[in-house]
N, C-alpha and C positions, 0 to 999 in steps of 0.2 A: 432574675440572677444574671450575671453574665457566665458565657462559655467563651472561654479564649480560646482563638482558633489557632490551629497547628502553624499557620503562618506567622502567627506573634509571639509564638514559643519559640519559631527556631529562631528569629530574630534577636529575641532576648538572651540565646543560647551563646552569642557572638559575643557580650559582652562578661559572660563568666567563664571561668572553667570547670570543665565539664567532661564526664564521663561518655563519651560521644556513642550514639546508637549502632547496636551492630560491634561497638569494640569487643573484644574479649571478654576485659576488665569487668565489661556487664554481666555478664554469663547468660544473656537473655537468648531465648527459643520463641521465635514467634509460633503462635499457634494458627489452623488454618483459618485463612479468610481474609477479610480486608483490612488493610493498617490501619490501626487507631493512630490520632495522636497519642504520644508518650504523658506520663504522668512525671510532673517537674516537682524534686525538689530540693530545696536546698539546704546544705549543711553549714550553718553559722556558728564558729567558735574562732576567738584572737588565736593567731597562729603565728604570731610574736608574744613577747615576753614572759609573763613568767609561768602563763596557760599554755605554753606553747606544745608542748609536748600532750598534755590532755587533750587539747585543740585534737591532735594527730588521733589520738587511742580514739576519741569518741568517734570522729570522722569512720575509722577501721569498722567501728562495731555498727555503724549505720552503714555503712559498705555492705559487711556480711550479711545484712538483713535484705539489703536490695539486691544480690548477687542470688541467694537463696530464692526470692520471689522471679526474678527473672529467667530464672534457671527452670520454671515450672510456668511457664508463659505470662509472667509480668502480673497486674492485678487487673480483672474485667478487660482481659486480653490488650490490654496496652502495658508498651515497655515502662519502667520504672528508670528515669535518667535522674543522675545525684550531680548536683552540683555545688562547688563550695563557695564560701563566701569571709572574709574575715571582716567581720562587724568592729576590730580594735576592740581596747579596753573602756574607750570612750563611751558613756550614756549616748550624747548626741549622736556622735558619728553614727553608733549603733542603729540608733530609732531612723537617721537618712537611710540605711545600709537596707531596713528589711522596708522602706517605702521605695527604693528602689526595686528591688526584690519581686515586689507585689505589681507595681505599679508600670514599671518597663520590663522587667525579664518575665513578669509573669507565672509568676511560680505559683505552685498549688498547695505547697504546705511548707512549712517553717521547722527544724528541727537542728535542737543542739543548746546551746547560748556557754554552756561550762561558769562563766561568770555570771553571777546574780543578779548584779546591776545591769550586764547584758542583754540577762532574759526580761529583766520588770520592762526596759525600755524597748526592746523589739516586740514583743509582746502585747506593749500598748495599742502600737501602731497596727500589728496581726488584729488586735480585736477588731478594731475601728473599720477594717476592710472585711472582718468575717474569715479570715484566710486562720486555720487551726498552728498554734504555735507547739511544736512536742519538744518541751526542757526534758534536753535528756540527765545533767548531770548537773545544776549548780543547786547547792544545798538551804540555801537562804531560806528560814521559816514564814517570812514575809512573800516565798515565791507561793505560798497556797494559801493565804490570809490576805494582808495586805493590796499584795498585787499579783492578785487571784484572778483570772479569765473565764468567763463562758469558754472563749476559744482555746485557752492554755492548758496543759497535762503535763502534769510535773511525775517523771518517773525517779529521781534519786531522793535516797531518805536524807532529811534536811537532816540541820546543825541538832535541833530539840529533840528528835529522834535518839543521832545518838549520844547527846549529851544526858538525856533520861540515864540511857544504859550505862554510861560510862560512871557518873556522877555516883548512881547508886553503887553500883560494884565498888568505884573507889573509897566511897564513907564509909561503907560497910566494913570494910578493913582496917579501919584507920582509926587509934583511940581520940589522936586530935581531929576539932573539926573544922579548923579554920581553913576558908577557902580564901584563895586567892584566883579575881578573874586578870586572864592576857588576853587583850583582845585586837584584834586587827581593825583599825580605824577606818571602816567602809559599812555597806550596809550590810551586808554578809555578815561581819563581824559581831555587829552593834544587834541585831533580832537574834544571833545564838545567843549572846549575853543576856540579855535579855532575858530568852528562856532558861540557862542555868541557875541565875535566881531563884527563879521558881525552884528549879528542883535541887536546888543547895537545900533550902530552906524546908524542902518537903522531905528528905532523907537525913535531918537531924545537924545540916552543917551551919555555917554563918559565914557569911560574906564580909572579910576582913580589907578589902581594896582590890582597887581593878588597874593592870597597868595597861595606858591603850601604845599599843605599835602601830608607825607609819606604815602607811597601805603596801609604802615602796621597802620596807625595813633595811634604810643605808645602813641602821650600824645596831645589828643584832646583838652585840657584846653592849652597849649600852643598856639595852632592854634589860638584857638577862642582870646588869648590874639592878638594875630598877627592882625588877622581881625579889631579889637576893636581899633586898633593902628590908622588906615585908616579909615578918615572920607567920608561915602557913605551913599548913599538912598538906594540904593538896592544891595543884596549879590547875584551872582549870585552862587550857588554850584552846583560841581558836585564831588559829595562822595558819593561811591556805597557800596553796602553788608550790611554787620552787622556795617561797621566803621560810616553808618547812627546814627545807636543805641550809639553808643561812644558817637561821634560828642554831637548830639541832647540831651543827657540825662544829659552833663553838661552845655549847653545854659541858661541863664536866660530867662524866656518865656517875660517879660519885653523889651528882647531885639527885640524882636518878633514882639512886639507891635507898636514901634516907628523905626522898620527899617524894609524893605520890603526885606524877602529873599525868594529865589525861588530856588529850586531844580530840574533837568532835569526831572529825575524820580526817584519815589520811589515805590517798589515795595511793594506788601502785605507781602510778609515775612520780610520785615524790619520795617511793621508799627504790624501787629498784635502780635508780641512776646512781644513788649515794648508800650503797648497801653496808658500808662501814661505820656509816654516821647511826649516833644510838638515838632511841626512841622513845619514851613513854608508850603509855595504853594507848590505843584509838581503837575507832569501828570501821568497819565496812560492810558493805552490803553483800561482796563475795570474793571467793580467791582463786584462784586458778587449781589449790590444792587442795579444795572441800571434796569430801567423799560422797558428793549428792549427784543423785542422777543425773544422767546428760551432761557433768563439768567434763568428765574426760574427752568427749566426743567433742565439746565445743572448743576444748583448748587442743586437739588434736586437729582438728577443720584450723582453726584460727594458725598454727604453726606450720601449715603445708602455705599458708597464704603468705604467711610474714615470719616465719621462722629464720631470716636471714638479716633482720632487721635487732634496731637498737632494742625495743619492747618486741624481745623474741618470746616474748610468755602474755596472755593477755591480760586485765587487772579489771577492777570493778569498774571503769570509766568505758573499757570498750563491752563488756558486757550488758551495764543499762543502757549504753545507747541503742544495740543490737536487739535488745529485749524491745524496749521503745519504739523504734523504727517497726520493728516487725509489729508492734501493738495498733501503730497506724493501719500498717498496711494489711492485715487480716479483718480492722472496722471496715475498710475501706470493701474488701471484699465481701462480708456481710450485710452491709449498708445495699451492695449493687449497685454504688454511686459513688461518686464525687464530692454529691454535695455535703456542703459542711453541715448541715441542720442533722445529718442524716447518719454521720460518723460522727459527731458530737453524742447521739445518743448509743453510737454503739462502742463508743470510750468510755463512757457513764458507768455501762455494764461491763467494763471490764473486770476479768477475771484470768487469773494464773496459776496452776500448780504448781506445787514447790516443784516436780518432775518441770516443765516447761520453765520456771524461773532459775533450777538449777540452784535452787535455797532446800532451807529445811520446813518450810511453810508454804502453804497457799499466800495469793498475793491478792489482791482486789483494789481497785482506782474507787478511792473514796468520792461519791457523786455531790456531795457538798462544796468541798474544797479541788476538785478535781487531781489530787495527790495520792497516789500508789501507796498503800501499807504493805511494808512486806518485814521479813527476815530482818535481823541486824545481830552483826558478829562484835564479839571483844577480842580486838586481838594483842599481841606484841611482836615486836621486832628484834632478831638475831643478831646483832653486826658482826655475829664471828660466825654466821653458819659458813660452812663448807664451800657452797655455791649461790652465787646472790641470789639465784629464785628457789631458794630453799629456807629463806629468811624471813617469814611471815608465817606465825603461828598463830592459828587459834585457839582462845581461851573458854570462849562461851557464845553459847547464843542464844537469842531472845526473841520472843515471838511477838508479831506485830501489834497485838493489842495488848501488850507491856509496856511499848513505848510512843504510843498515840501521841501526839500533840493537841491539847485540847482545844489550844483556840481556833483549830480546824472547823469544829464543829460550830462555828460563827461564822464563817466566811461569806461573803455575799457576793453572787458573781451577777452576772448582767442577765436580764430574760433572754431566753432563747428565741423568744416571741422580738424583741429591738435588739438581737444580733446579724447583720447584712449578711444576705442569703451570699454566698460563692461557691462555683460549680467548677472546677477547672478541666 
C-alpha cells in the first residue's frame, strides 16, 4: 500500500482552497508529541448552478464535524484539514476532478456530492484507487444499488425511501387513485420514478401518465400545463434543487388544495430562501425545530457559527453532512488507522442512536448496500408563517423498517479483497 508523504500533501494543498493548519477556523488543538501529517479530506459539491446553496450547507456540516474533532486533538493525533473543490454538474468533469484530487493532491477521503450523477462519476474513480467516498446528500436510489461501491457509503435517505412514505400517505387519504408522475429528466429523476411506480401499485393506485421535465426546467409554466392536461388525483413529483422553487412559484395554490401533490424530498435550502412559495407534502430526514434529543444543542452551535449568514438556521443537508463526516472520523478512530480496509469494516458496522442522530429512531448502515437506514418525516410548508424559519410543519414520522428500499437487498459490491489498499 502507498503511504502519502507530508511533503506531497503540502504540495497538493497549493492546488486547492483549504483551511490552513493552525487557522482558528479549524479549531485544532494539538496533542503532546511529535507532529504528524494532517488527514486531508476533500469536500466535493457543485458550488455553482441549482445546487450552489446546497453545496454551502453541506460544506458547513462537514466543517462542524471537522472542528469538533480538531478541538479534541484531531484523529489519531493528526489534524484534519478540509479542502473544497467544485466538481461541477458535468459527470465527465467530476470524474476528472476526483482523479486530480486523488492522484495529484493526494487527499485521503472524498466527502460530499449533492448531485447523484456527480456522486456516481466520482465514486467510480474513488473505487479504482481504493479511496473512501462519503456520499452525504445525493438521493438517487441507484446510489445504493447500481452505482454502489465497496468504498462508497451513502448517508442521505434516498428518493425511494421518501416515495414509499409519501405515496402511502397520499393515497390513503384519497378516494381517487389516479397517479401522474412528474419526473426530472436525469438519473436521479428516472430512478425515483421507477421506485414510485412500484409503490403506487403496492398501495392501490394506478399510474395514468408521466410528464418529463427538462433538467434545467427552462419553462416551468409549460410543464405545469402538461400536468394539468392529465386527469389525476395524485401528482408524484421528483424535481430537484432550485427547480422546485421555479416550479412551485408558478403554481396556483388552489391546485394543491384540490389535487394531492407530493415531492419526494425537499431540502431546507429549497424552502427557506423562498418562504412565500406554496409547497405540497414532502419528505425530510431532519428539521431544526424537531423536539428530538440533541437538536436544540446542534442548532445553537450552528447559529453561533453561521447565524449571521443567509442560511442562519441549519437544515437537513447540513445535518446529514455533519453526521456523515463525523461517522467517517469516528470510524478512523475506532480502526486506529487510516487504512481503507480497516475503515470500511468499521463503517459497515456503523450504528447511530436516535439521540446521536437527533431523530426518533436508531439508524444503521446496511452492510449490503452501504446505505444508512434512518427515520423519515412527512412535512408540509406554511407559506404564511409569521417568520420564514417557522414554515416547516412535521406531520408524521416513519421508522426505517417501514421505508426500506427492497432492491438494496440485492446490491453487489466489489469484494474487499479486490479493492486496492490505500492508507493516507
